[in-house]
DOKE-416915 format. One line per field, with one value per residue (C-alpha): x, y, z. Coordinates in nm, 4 decimals. Example, Ala and Ser with C-alpha at 12.3 -4.5 7.8 and 13.67 -1.06 7.14 Angstrom:
% residues 2
xx: c(1.2300	1.3670)
yy: c(-0.4500	-0.1060)
zz: c(0.7800	0.7140)
% end
This chain:
% residues 523
xx: c(1.5267	1.4706	1.1190	1.0698	1.2036	0.9317	0.6586	0.7476	0.7944	0.4438	0.2887	0.4492	0.3351	-0.0338	-0.0350	0.0556	-0.1938	-0.4721	-0.4752	-0.4115	-0.7062	-0.8991	-0.7497	-0.8176	-1.2210	-1.2327	-1.0836	-1.3298	-1.6096	-1.4299	-1.4630	-1.7848	-1.9190	-1.7211	-1.8450	-2.2311	-2.1910	-2.0746	-2.1333	-1.8667	-2.0895	-1.8786	-1.5591	-1.4980	-1.4208	-1.1490	-0.9795	-0.9741	-0.8413	-0.5688	-0.4817	-0.4808	-0.2462	0.0582	0.0638	-0.0182	0.2674	0.4837	0.4181	0.4547	0.8129	0.9556	0.7525	0.6495	0.9271	1.2580	1.2251	1.1446	1.3694	1.6804	1.6003	1.5355	1.8560	2.0932	1.8965	1.8840	2.3238	2.2748	2.0319	2.2736	2.5759	2.4022	2.5191	2.1795	2.3634	2.4270	2.0906	1.9177	2.1582	2.1007	1.7094	1.7382	1.9792	1.7785	1.4703	1.5442	1.7506	1.4201	1.1672	1.3699	1.3929	1.0228	0.9245	1.0986	0.9488	0.5811	0.6169	0.7781	0.4872	0.2257	0.3511	0.3610	0.0412	-0.0937	0.2223	0.2041	-0.1615	-0.0683	0.1970	0.0303	-0.3500	-0.2521	-0.6261	-0.8027	-0.6892	-0.9149	-1.1954	-1.5774	-1.6057	-1.3134	-1.1228	-0.7728	-0.8916	-1.0424	-0.7409	-0.4804	-0.7170	-0.7787	-0.3644	-0.2935	-0.5252	-0.3723	0.0087	0.1139	-0.0134	0.3230	0.4847	0.3222	0.2922	0.6377	0.7436	0.4887	0.6541	1.0336	0.8181	0.6482	1.0179	1.1820	0.8802	0.9106	1.2946	1.2047	0.9299	0.6569	0.4471	0.0778	0.1142	0.2063	-0.0247	-0.3411	-0.2523	-0.3848	-0.7224	-0.7118	-0.7116	-0.9889	-1.1896	-1.1692	-1.2765	-1.5665	-1.6700	-1.5592	-1.7725	-2.0907	-2.1033	-1.8779	-1.9176	-2.2553	-2.1396	-1.9150	-2.0370	-1.8090	-1.8595	-1.4616	-1.3506	-1.4467	-1.2472	-0.9157	-0.9508	-1.0170	-0.6893	-0.4612	-0.5955	-0.5804	-0.1837	-0.1548	-0.3833	-0.1161	0.1900	0.0952	-0.0400	0.3239	0.4882	0.3505	0.5006	0.8338	0.8059	0.7370	1.0281	1.2741	1.3405	1.0730	1.2971	1.4295	1.5882	1.9108	2.0226	2.3335	2.3664	2.6692	2.6104	2.7511	2.3728	2.2013	2.4751	2.4067	2.0513	2.0848	2.3159	2.0406	1.7426	1.8192	1.7929	1.5454	1.3108	1.2526	1.3556	1.0669	0.8400	0.7039	0.3703	0.3386	0.5482	0.2939	-0.0015	0.1502	0.1556	-0.1809	-0.3208	-0.1683	-0.3055	-0.6606	-0.7169	-0.7503	-0.9935	-1.3816	-1.4916	-1.4879	-1.1669	-0.9785	-1.1943	-1.2292	-0.8680	-0.8627	-1.1675	-1.0106	-0.6667	-0.8196	-0.9434	-0.6160	-0.4583	-0.6263	-0.4493	-0.1283	-0.1160	-0.2481	0.0177	0.2744	0.3694	0.2598	0.5059	0.7812	0.7328	0.8129	1.0694	1.2956	1.4180	1.4701	1.6728	1.8670	1.9353	2.0093	2.2572	2.4228	2.5027	2.5862	2.2970	2.2160	2.0802	1.7316	1.8257	1.7209	1.4320	1.2684	1.2970	1.1251	0.9000	0.7564	0.7509	0.5562	0.3300	0.2856	0.2080	-0.0805	-0.2248	-0.2045	-0.2948	-0.6729	-0.7461	-0.6277	-0.9057	-1.1285	-1.1300	-1.1542	-1.4683	-1.6102	-1.5555	-1.8960	-2.0760	-1.7978	-1.8648	-2.2493	-2.2639	-2.0099	-2.0917	-2.3873	-2.5887	-2.7135	-2.4195	-2.2539	-2.4185	-2.4135	-2.1724	-1.9399	-1.9745	-1.8604	-1.6139	-1.4742	-1.4595	-1.2978	-0.9700	-1.0042	-1.0194	-0.6782	-0.5144	-0.6028	-0.4079	-0.1461	-0.1394	0.0655	0.3398	0.3110	0.3284	0.5898	0.8335	0.7308	0.8478	1.1937	1.2895	1.3376	1.5995	1.7959	1.7230	1.8720	2.1948	2.1942	2.1879	1.9937	2.1357	1.9897	1.6003	1.6575	1.7618	1.4747	1.2395	1.3419	1.2983	0.9292	0.8621	0.9663	0.7699	0.4864	0.4750	0.5137	0.2402	-0.0138	0.0206	0.0020	-0.2919	-0.4705	-0.4333	-0.5970	-0.8758	-0.9708	-0.9369	-1.1834	-1.4250	-1.4316	-1.5438	-1.3404	-0.9674	-0.9063	-0.8611	-0.5478	-0.3388	-0.4465	-0.3485	-0.0109	0.0399	0.0082	0.2360	0.5109	0.4500	0.5847	0.8550	0.9677	0.9680	1.1180	1.4050	1.4275	1.3842	1.6291	1.9113	1.8630	1.9033	2.1958	2.4121	2.3131	2.1507	1.8279	1.8732	1.5155	1.3890	1.3223	0.9381	0.8679	0.7893	0.5672	0.3615	0.3410	0.1921	-0.0511	-0.1285	-0.2579	-0.4083	-0.5998	-0.7231	-0.8322	-1.0672	-1.1928	-1.2778	-1.4966	-1.6775	-1.7012	-1.8643	-2.1248	-2.3076	-2.5368	-2.3052	-2.5378	-2.5236	-2.8857	-2.9486	-2.7064	-2.8560	-3.2078	-3.0900	-3.0989	-2.8303	-2.8636	-2.9095	-2.6152	-2.3660	-2.5190	-2.4494	-2.1458	-1.9707	-2.1056	-1.9255	-1.5946	-1.5965	-1.7359	-1.4244	-1.2113	-1.3189	-1.2690	-0.9503	-0.7663	-0.9547	-0.7449	-0.4027	-0.4631	-0.5410	-0.2076	-0.0665	-0.0057	0.0416	0.1908	0.4860	0.5459	0.6327	0.8756	1.0546)
yy: c(0.2761	0.1540	0.1529	-0.2267	-0.1556	0.0675	-0.0964	-0.4072	-0.1533	0.0324	-0.3195	-0.4856	-0.1330	-0.2000	-0.5505	-0.4929	-0.1935	-0.4151	-0.7195	-0.4588	-0.3211	-0.6190	-0.7111	-0.3350	-0.4060	-0.7321	-0.5581	-0.2674	-0.5488	-0.7244	-0.4153	-0.3301	-0.7030	-0.6339	-0.2896	-0.4163	-0.6823	-0.6728	-0.4267	-0.1973	-0.0386	-0.2989	-0.1882	-0.5493	-0.4452	-0.2339	-0.4974	-0.7296	-0.4327	-0.4060	-0.7610	-0.7002	-0.4485	-0.6472	-0.9451	-0.7005	-0.4497	-0.7338	-0.8255	-0.4651	-0.4196	-0.7245	-0.9079	-0.6466	-0.3538	-0.4388	-0.8408	-0.7168	-0.4413	-0.5932	-0.9643	-0.8184	-0.6391	-0.9788	-1.1770	-0.9360	-0.9619	-1.3493	-1.3583	-1.0998	-1.3341	-1.5925	-1.8861	-2.1200	-2.3267	-2.0183	-1.8554	-2.1778	-2.2079	-1.8704	-1.9048	-2.2370	-2.0612	-1.7416	-1.8692	-2.1676	-1.9507	-1.6644	-1.9598	-2.0177	-1.6463	-1.6468	-1.9084	-1.8554	-1.4847	-1.6431	-1.8623	-1.6021	-1.3580	-1.5995	-1.6351	-1.2535	-1.1342	-0.9862	-0.7330	-0.6599	-0.5694	-0.3321	-0.1941	-0.0971	-0.0450	0.0414	0.2592	-0.1063	-0.2055	0.0090	-0.0597	-0.1119	-0.3982	-0.6034	-0.5004	-0.5768	-0.9485	-1.0257	-0.7830	-1.0656	-1.3420	-1.2641	-1.1980	-1.5232	-1.6538	-1.4003	-1.3672	-1.6930	-1.5097	-1.3100	-1.6253	-1.7257	-1.3886	-1.3202	-1.6134	-1.5039	-1.1871	-1.3537	-1.6401	-1.3011	-1.1196	-1.4023	-1.3899	-0.9879	-1.0298	-1.2685	-1.0416	-1.2752	-0.9887	-1.1006	-1.3573	-1.1422	-0.9109	-1.0774	-1.3130	-1.0287	-1.1045	-1.4763	-1.2588	-1.0441	-1.3299	-1.5530	-1.3195	-1.2047	-1.5685	-1.5677	-1.2942	-1.4052	-1.7452	-1.8302	-1.5046	-1.6115	-1.9437	-1.7671	-1.5780	-1.3270	-1.2890	-1.1240	-1.4608	-1.5837	-1.3233	-1.4115	-1.7827	-1.6488	-1.4626	-1.7405	-1.9783	-1.7139	-1.6919	-2.0472	-2.0249	-1.7776	-1.8849	-2.2208	-2.0196	-1.8480	-2.1254	-2.3254	-2.0924	-2.1349	-2.4878	-2.4677	-2.2288	-2.4581	-2.2308	-2.3930	-2.3653	-2.6329	-2.6589	-2.5763	-2.4280	-2.2006	-1.8893	-1.8193	-1.7880	-1.4597	-1.3488	-1.3525	-1.1406	-0.8772	-0.9089	-0.8680	-0.5693	-0.4068	-0.5534	-0.3652	-0.0187	-0.0636	-0.2063	0.0879	0.3361	0.1993	0.1628	0.5283	0.5222	0.1606	0.3361	0.6544	0.4309	0.2316	0.5352	0.6381	0.2954	0.3866	0.7543	0.6414	0.3461	0.6279	0.8113	0.7409	0.3980	0.3487	0.5964	0.3341	0.1285	0.4956	0.5283	0.1761	0.2370	0.5535	0.4288	0.1772	0.4116	0.5626	0.2813	0.1784	0.4696	0.4058	0.0624	0.1242	0.3820	0.3990	0.0346	-0.0722	0.1328	0.0869	-0.2898	-0.2468	-0.0318	-0.1913	-0.4762	-0.2853	0.0047	-0.2414	-0.3939	-0.0673	0.0148	-0.2994	-0.2292	0.1043	0.1657	0.5577	0.7117	0.4259	0.4354	0.8211	0.7884	0.4902	0.6837	1.0230	0.8084	0.6899	1.0297	1.1999	0.9342	0.9483	1.3360	1.2634	1.0547	1.1521	1.4980	1.4282	1.1522	1.3643	1.6141	1.3333	1.1781	1.5089	1.6185	1.2988	1.1729	1.1539	1.0061	0.7580	0.6137	0.6484	0.4449	0.1779	0.1589	0.3073	-0.0126	-0.1723	-0.1556	0.1651	0.4451	0.8140	0.9392	0.6432	0.7968	1.1510	1.0637	0.8463	1.1093	1.3416	1.0843	1.0101	1.4046	1.4249	1.1184	1.2217	1.5472	1.3668	1.1338	1.3019	1.2764	0.9166	0.7742	1.0586	0.8637	0.5585	0.5766	0.8128	0.5321	0.2655	0.5176	0.4528	0.0839	-0.0099	0.1035	-0.0231	0.2783	0.2779	0.5141	0.8171	0.6581	0.5454	0.9222	1.0815	0.8509	0.8926	1.2490	1.2064	0.9516	1.1928	1.4948	1.2494	1.1477	1.5095	1.6439	1.3370	1.4266	1.8075	1.8018	1.5262	1.7490	2.0418	1.8805	1.7163	2.0844	2.1786	1.9463	1.8230	1.4573	1.3457	1.4134	1.1252	1.3241	1.4504	1.1582	1.1132	1.4794	1.4198	1.0914	1.3280	1.5987	1.3516	1.1683	1.5183	1.5883	1.2344	1.2840	1.6606	1.4539	1.2000	1.4270	1.6975	1.4583	1.2603	1.5909	1.7168	1.3760	1.3821	1.0294	1.1498	1.3647	1.5275	1.5808	1.9501	1.8549	1.7259	2.1189	2.1339	1.8396	1.9029	2.2412	2.1308	1.8185	2.0829	2.3156	2.0168	1.8655	2.2534	2.2175	1.8575	1.9949	2.2712	2.0310	1.7794	2.0777	2.1305	1.8304	1.8045	1.6411	1.7409	1.4483	1.4211	1.4010	1.0695	0.9267	0.9522	0.7845	0.4021	0.1911	0.1693	0.5637	0.6029	0.3686	0.5214	0.8650	0.8146	0.6281	0.9041	1.1913	0.9721	0.9009	1.2340	1.4053	1.1852	1.2933	1.6228	1.5928	1.4125	1.6257	1.9540	1.6782	1.6459	2.0586	2.1022	1.8499	1.6094	1.2793	0.9378	1.0187	1.3197	1.0592	0.8690	1.1546)
zz: c(-2.3943	-2.7503	-2.8975	-2.8148	-2.4669	-2.4035	-2.5300	-2.2731	-2.0148	-2.0505	-2.1166	-1.7805	-1.6178	-1.7727	-1.6653	-1.2973	-1.2700	-1.4091	-1.1908	-0.8766	-0.9985	-0.9912	-0.6310	-0.5214	-0.6704	-0.4925	-0.1558	-0.1504	-0.1822	0.1175	0.3044	0.2438	0.3386	0.6512	0.7674	0.6234	0.7875	1.1582	1.3833	1.5630	1.8402	2.0636	1.8937	1.7669	1.4248	1.5769	1.7851	1.4395	1.2284	1.5119	1.5243	1.1311	1.1572	1.3014	1.0887	0.7840	0.9000	0.9106	0.5790	0.4225	0.5897	0.5790	0.2732	0.0385	0.1538	0.2729	0.1379	-0.2009	-0.2338	-0.1054	-0.2867	-0.6209	-0.6943	-0.5171	-0.7715	-1.0731	-0.9644	-1.0099	-1.2902	-1.5027	-1.4584	-1.6706	-1.4018	-1.3880	-1.1003	-0.9048	-0.9353	-0.8446	-0.5173	-0.4494	-0.4271	-0.2251	0.0182	0.1020	0.0638	0.3330	0.5383	0.5387	0.6372	0.9113	1.0300	0.9900	1.1457	1.4627	1.4717	1.4143	1.7267	1.9155	1.7906	1.9125	2.2323	2.2957	2.1816	2.4841	2.4567	2.1236	2.1613	2.5215	2.3077	1.9677	2.1418	2.4973	2.5042	2.4808	2.7939	2.9903	2.7054	2.8443	2.6175	2.6284	2.3388	2.4841	2.5223	2.1945	2.0241	2.1533	2.0770	1.7629	1.7059	1.7862	1.4690	1.2583	1.3457	1.1347	0.8215	0.8468	0.7662	0.4902	0.3020	0.3848	0.1959	-0.0924	-0.0905	-0.1704	-0.4196	-0.6438	-0.6048	-0.8231	-1.0363	-1.0941	-1.1379	-1.4494	-1.6027	-1.4748	-1.3448	-1.3814	-1.0900	-0.8339	-0.8904	-0.8673	-0.5791	-0.3350	-0.4547	-0.2890	0.0283	-0.0446	-0.1766	0.1456	0.3717	0.1910	0.1828	0.5335	0.5963	0.4316	0.5179	0.8147	1.0411	1.1754	1.2821	1.5511	1.8916	1.7742	1.3851	1.3696	1.4749	1.0675	0.9840	1.1859	1.0789	0.7013	0.7123	0.8065	0.5742	0.2711	0.3377	0.2842	-0.0550	-0.1499	-0.0912	-0.3001	-0.5661	-0.6266	-0.6093	-0.8810	-1.1459	-0.9843	-1.0448	-1.3887	-1.4426	-1.2850	-0.9279	-0.7043	-0.3801	-0.2077	0.1516	0.1688	0.4341	0.4556	0.6018	0.5293	0.1297	0.0538	-0.1269	0.1952	0.3508	0.0771	0.1376	0.5081	0.4406	0.2088	0.4337	0.7642	0.6514	0.4233	0.6814	0.7773	0.4857	0.2465	0.5266	0.6330	0.5888	0.7929	1.0593	1.0773	1.0494	1.3509	1.5474	1.4450	1.5889	1.9002	1.9331	1.7934	2.0561	2.3011	2.0950	2.0703	1.9594	1.6182	1.5412	1.4223	1.1860	1.0425	0.9829	0.8377	0.5684	0.4381	0.4391	0.1744	0.0050	-0.0565	-0.1089	-0.4573	-0.6461	-0.4496	-0.5467	-0.9026	-0.9660	-0.6659	-0.5640	-0.9298	-1.1111	-0.8735	-0.8871	-1.2539	-1.2117	-0.9181	-1.1441	-1.4567	-1.3253	-1.1035	-1.4490	-1.6516	-1.3183	-1.3508	-1.6966	-1.6433	-1.9358	-1.7893	-2.0434	-2.0378	-1.6505	-1.6711	-1.9086	-1.7229	-1.3753	-1.5438	-1.7082	-1.3705	-1.2024	-1.4766	-1.4615	-1.0978	-1.1669	-1.4421	-1.2371	-0.8368	-0.8537	-1.0384	-0.8174	-0.5138	-0.5749	-0.7052	-0.3183	-0.1644	-0.3428	-0.3469	-0.0539	0.0749	-0.2019	-0.2118	0.0932	0.0669	-0.2258	-0.1555	0.2281	0.3765	0.4339	0.7417	0.9930	0.8304	0.9908	0.8509	1.1549	1.0094	0.6690	0.8326	1.0162	0.7685	0.4843	0.7079	0.7598	0.3601	0.2622	0.5059	0.3495	0.0164	0.0125	0.0693	-0.1909	-0.4729	-0.1678	-0.1485	-0.5082	-0.5757	-0.2383	-0.3660	-0.7463	-0.6270	-0.3529	-0.6628	-0.7959	-0.4610	-0.4000	-0.7717	-0.6952	-0.3627	-0.1646	0.1472	0.3776	0.2431	0.2382	0.5924	0.7046	0.4887	0.6637	1.0136	0.9917	0.8757	1.0697	1.3865	1.1943	1.1763	1.5534	1.6683	1.4170	1.5255	1.9142	1.8127	1.5551	1.8057	2.1173	1.9187	1.7983	2.1513	2.3237	2.0294	2.1754	1.7885	1.7384	1.4713	1.6025	1.4384	1.1327	1.2670	1.2565	0.8292	0.8228	0.9702	0.7633	0.4389	0.5832	0.6592	0.2988	0.1629	0.3602	0.2901	-0.0713	-0.0704	0.0813	-0.1425	-0.4686	-0.2912	-0.2479	-0.6092	-0.7595	-0.5708	-0.6129	-0.9726	-0.9363	-1.0739	-1.3979	-1.4180	-1.7886	-1.9006	-1.9454	-1.6252	-1.4822	-1.7688	-1.7002	-1.3283	-1.3685	-1.6723	-1.4576	-1.1788	-1.4186	-1.5729	-1.2091	-1.1063	-1.4308	-1.3669	-0.9836	-1.0859	-1.3137	-1.0291	-0.8178	-1.0514	-0.9781	-0.6308	-0.3739	-0.1000	0.1967	0.1981	-0.1133	-0.1517	0.1387	-0.0015	-0.3568	-0.3967	-0.4795	-0.8491	-0.8727	-0.5964	-0.8312	-1.1796	-1.0456	-0.9073	-1.1800	-1.4484	-1.1971	-1.2469	-1.5735	-1.7305	-1.4612	-1.5946	-1.9535	-1.8645	-1.7359	-1.9942	-2.2744	-2.1001	-2.1144	-2.4722	-2.5163	-2.3606	-2.5859	-2.3231	-2.4643	-2.4150	-2.6651	-2.4216	-2.1223	-2.3418	-2.3950)
% end
C-alpha cells in the first residue's frame, strides 16, 4: 500500500471503530436500562431475549454475515468495471429480489412462531411462569425486524463498497436509542413491560432502513423495483452466500445451541449469558468486525487488481491490530468482570446473584476473545477471494465441537451441583472460537493465500508480555466484591475508569518499551 492508502485505510478503520464505540455505549445504556428497570424473576426477560435472538440470529447470518460478505465482492466487481449502468442494474435487481425473499421469510416466520420457540427454547414449554406462550407472542412482534434489518445490511454493503463507512457504523445506535426510550417511557404502560421492547425493536428496524437509504439517494444508487431473478449478479451472490451463511456465523450458531440448553437451566441463565455476551461484543465489534468491515472491500479490490503486495500488507495489518487489542482486553475483562458489572448494572432489579452469575460467563467468554477477533479478520482473507468452501468446513468442525463441549461441560457442572452451569456454555463457545481460528490460519498458510509478516510473532509475544504486566498492575487495586458493593455510583464509576485508563497506559508503555509503534504495524 502507498502511504496515502495506508492513511486512508487507518482513517476508515478509526472512523468505523469510533462510530461503533458510540453505538456500543448506547447499547450498554440500553441493556443497563433493561436489566435495572425490568424484573426477570418471572423469566420475562429470558422470554424477550429468546424472542429477540431469533430475528437477531437471522440478522447476523443473513444481514451482517452472509448477505454483506457475498454482496460486497460482487458489487466490487461491477464497480471496478466502471460501468454505472451495470452497477445500478445490479443494485436494483438484487435489492428487489432480496426484498421479496425476505418478505416471504418474514410472513412464514410470524406464522410459525410457536414452532420456532419450541425448537430454540424447548425448556420453556414446562416453565411455571408461562415463558413459552410469552416468548412466541413476543416473537410475532419482533420477527419482522429481520426484514428491515437485512435490507439495512444490504444498503450498508453498498455504502461500504463506496467507502462510505460512517452511516452503516452509526446505524445500530438508532436501535439502542429506541429501546432505551421504550424501557423508560413506554414499558410502564404495558401489563407485561417486555412488550414495549418488542414493539420498539420492530419500529427501530423501520427507522434504520430509512436512515441508510437516504445517502443512497444522494449517490444516485437508491434501489428501484426491478424483478430480474436471472441477473448474473444474483447468481454470483447465491453461489457465495449459501456457504457463507454457515461459515461466517459460527458464534451465532453456537449461541443458538447455548440458548437451547440454557432454557433447561435455572431461570435467569439466558439473561446472564446474553449480558455477558454483550460485554464481549464491544471489543469484538470495535476491533474484529470493524477491521473486517474495512478489510473486505479493500482486499476484494486488491485481489481483483492482482496487487498481492498491498493485499498481504493489508491482511497482516489487520492481524497485528487484532493481536494488540484482543489480549489486553481479554485479561482486563477477566480481572474486572465483577467491578464492571457492579458499576454498570447492580441497581434495583439486578441483584448480587445476577452479578456473580453473569461474571462467571463473562470470564469464560473473555477467554475466547482473541480467537473470535482473529477468526473475524482471517475469514475476510477467504471471502475477498470468493473462497467460501474451506470456511464452511472449518465452521462445521467448530460448531460440532461446541455442541459436544456444551453437553460435556454442562453435565459435569450439574453433577457437581454448581449453580452456574451456564458458564459451561460460554466456555465451550470460547474453545470453539479458537478451533475455528486455528483451522482458518492453518489452511491459509498451507495454501499460501496468506503470507505472514516476519514481525507478527514478535508483536504477539510482546503483546502477551505487556498484557501480563498490565494484569499484575490491575491486581494491585482492591477488587473485592464487598468493597465495590459498598461504593456509591460516583465512586464506582471513577474507580473503574481510573483502573481502566491507568492499566491501558501501563500496557501501551510496555509496548513502547518493546518498540511496538504504529509504524511497525504498517511494515
